[in-house]
TORPA-632060 format. One record per residue (C-alpha): residue number from 1; residue in three letters; y, x, z. Coordinates in steps of 0.02 Angstrom, whole numbers, padded with zeros to 5 digits, m for minus. Example, Ala and Ser with C-alpha at 12.3 -4.5 7.8 and 13.67 -1.06 7.14 Angstrom:
1, ALA, m00225, 00615, 00390
2, SER, m00053, 00684, 00357
This chain:
1, MET, 03092, 05887, 06797
2, THR, 02972, 05743, 06811
3, LEU, 02792, 05779, 06854
4, ALA, 02736, 05625, 06756
5, ALA, 02695, 05515, 06904
6, PRO, 02619, 05346, 06873
7, ALA, 02738, 05203, 06899
8, GLY, 02759, 05187, 07086
9, ALA, 02812, 05007, 07092
10, GLY, 02923, 04989, 07243
11, PHE, 02919, 05174, 07294
12, THR, 03100, 05223, 07324
13, ILE, 03201, 05362, 07405
14, THR, 03379, 05343, 07468
15, THR, 03507, 05440, 07566
16, ALA, 03646, 05380, 07679
17, ALA, 03748, 05533, 07625
18, PHE, 03792, 05472, 07450
19, ALA, 03762, 05328, 07330
20, PRO, 03650, 05364, 07180
21, GLY, 03746, 05454, 07044
22, THR, 03895, 05495, 07155
23, ALA, 03956, 05657, 07233
24, VAL, 03854, 05747, 07365
25, PRO, 03971, 05770, 07516
26, SER, 04030, 05950, 07537
27, VAL, 03944, 05964, 07708
28, HIS, 03780, 05969, 07610
29, THR, 03841, 06106, 07491
30, CYS, 03885, 06290, 07492
31, ASP, 04066, 06238, 07517
32, GLY, 04020, 06158, 07683
33, ALA, 03886, 06181, 07816
34, ASP, 03748, 06182, 07683
35, THR, 03641, 06061, 07784
36, SER, 03511, 05950, 07704
37, PRO, 03562, 05768, 07687
38, PRO, 03465, 05630, 07775
39, LEU, 03331, 05551, 07665
40, ALA, 03230, 05392, 07686
41, TRP, 03092, 05315, 07581
42, SER, 02981, 05163, 07572
43, GLY, 02847, 05083, 07466
44, ALA, 02724, 05228, 07459
45, PRO, 02563, 05177, 07373
46, ALA, 02397, 05152, 07462
47, GLY, 02303, 05315, 07481
48, THR, 02458, 05419, 07517
49, LYS, 02409, 05563, 07633
50, ALA, 02571, 05662, 07622
51, PHE, 02737, 05681, 07532
52, ALA, 02812, 05827, 07440
53, LEU, 02996, 05850, 07399
54, ILE, 03078, 05950, 07260
55, VAL, 03268, 05958, 07246
56, HIS, 03330, 06038, 07086
57, ASP, 03480, 06059, 06971
58, PRO, 03431, 06034, 06789
59, ASP, 03608, 06082, 06734
60, ALA, 03602, 06261, 06802
61, PRO, 03648, 06394, 06673
62, ALA, 03494, 06498, 06719
63, GLY, 03379, 06348, 06694
64, ASP, 03316, 06215, 06813
65, TRP, 03371, 06282, 06984
66, LEU, 03264, 06247, 07137
67, HIS, 03367, 06198, 07289
68, TRP, 03228, 06141, 07407
69, VAL, 03041, 06125, 07405
70, ALA, 02942, 06048, 07548
71, TRP, 02765, 05981, 07560
72, ASN, 02639, 05914, 07685
73, ILE, 02766, 05791, 07750
74, PRO, 02648, 05676, 07845
75, ALA, 02613, 05504, 07770
76, ALA, 02674, 05422, 07931
77, VAL, 02847, 05499, 07905
78, HIS, 02969, 05391, 07807
79, ALA, 03130, 05488, 07833
80, LEU, 03200, 05662, 07856
81, PRO, 03353, 05681, 07966
82, GLU, 03507, 05777, 07915
83, GLY, 03495, 05965, 07942
84, ILE, 03309, 06005, 07929
85, PRO, 03283, 06179, 08006
86, LYS, 03262, 06315, 07874
87, LYS, 03089, 06368, 07932
88, GLU, 02926, 06386, 07836
89, LEU, 02826, 06275, 07954
90, LEU, 02895, 06131, 08057
91, PRO, 02809, 06052, 08209
92, ASP, 02746, 05900, 08113
93, GLY, 02657, 06012, 07986
94, MET, 02790, 06002, 07851
95, ARG, 02801, 06164, 07752
96, GLN, 02952, 06231, 07660
97, GLY, 02953, 06361, 07524
98, LYS, 03083, 06476, 07452
99, ASN, 03221, 06405, 07345
100, ASP, 03298, 06496, 07196
101, PHE, 03429, 06571, 07314
102, GLY, 03282, 06668, 07388
103, LYS, 03292, 06577, 07555
104, THR, 03173, 06460, 07645
105, GLY, 03219, 06277, 07655
106, TYR, 03369, 06184, 07588
107, GLY, 03503, 06271, 07487
108, GLY, 03639, 06148, 07440
109, PRO, 03734, 06122, 07279
110, CYS, 03838, 06273, 07227
111, PRO, 03871, 06259, 07040
112, PRO, 03963, 06404, 06958
113, SER, 04067, 06284, 06852
114, GLY, 04077, 06103, 06803
115, THR, 03988, 05953, 06876
116, HIS, 03801, 05970, 06902
117, HIS, 03666, 05842, 06943
118, TYR, 03553, 05865, 07095
119, VAL, 03387, 05774, 07086
120, PHE, 03299, 05736, 07251
121, ALA, 03121, 05699, 07192
122, LEU, 02994, 05637, 07318
123, TYR, 02809, 05634, 07275
124, ALA, 02675, 05529, 07361
125, ILE, 02513, 05629, 07355
126, ASP, 02334, 05596, 07404
127, ALA, 02302, 05757, 07501
128, MET, 02382, 05887, 07613
129, LEU, 02413, 06044, 07508
130, SER, 02335, 06210, 07557
131, LEU, 02480, 06317, 07500
132, PRO, 02567, 06459, 07589
133, ALA, 02756, 06450, 07606
134, SER, 02764, 06598, 07486
135, ALA, 02684, 06497, 07345
136, PRO, 02787, 06501, 07184
137, ARG, 02865, 06341, 07118
138, ASP, 02745, 06325, 06970
139, GLN, 02594, 06332, 07087
140, ILE, 02671, 06202, 07203
141, GLU, 02708, 06086, 07056
142, LYS, 02531, 06108, 06989
143, GLU, 02458, 06057, 07158
144, ILE, 02575, 05908, 07173
145, ARG, 02529, 05853, 06996
146, ALA, 02342, 05864, 07039
147, HIS, 02364, 05744, 07186
148, LEU, 02507, 05635, 07125
149, LEU, 02508, 05449, 07162
150, ALA, 02692, 05405, 07135
151, GLU, 02864, 05480, 07117
152, ALA, 03037, 05421, 07172
153, GLU, 03204, 05505, 07151
154, VAL, 03388, 05493, 07190
155, THR, 03520, 05598, 07102
156, GLY, 03689, 05657, 07162
157, THR, 03824, 05761, 07078
158, TYR, 03935, 05903, 07135
159, GLN, 04079, 06006, 07070
160, ARG, 04148, 06154, 07169
161, ARG, 04320, 06143, 07246
162, LYS, 04455, 06243, 07161
163, ARG, 04498, 06396, 07263
């Protein structure tokens, strides 16, 4: 799901956990510790006041599945370490909402069958968002869209281990 960001020339997001288009390590999935992978970004456009992050699985049988939503990541922050605490509000002001598992924070890949794609989409926005952690996904996306400067993404894949 792209929020139709203008071309963010040079705005990129990467992870040390996997190369773009390759498998997300099991430590970051329901088959492992289910911890968020480390993320880093650069090239945010002028006027960026904050970042928002949406991690989703467009291949989910029930529709586009939300794995993580976070916003109000301060503009001075250019990376998230592995294992972000699963709390609504973090000390730097970052907020996390509920994922489609019904839990706050990151919920890793856990496809019921086959190989799925996991899109880590980072948005540079021109304002801090006044949203409660209980805000629904569509409201969060609407607010991001209203303040969007640029978008960057990295995609990984995952297929469950045979049991």
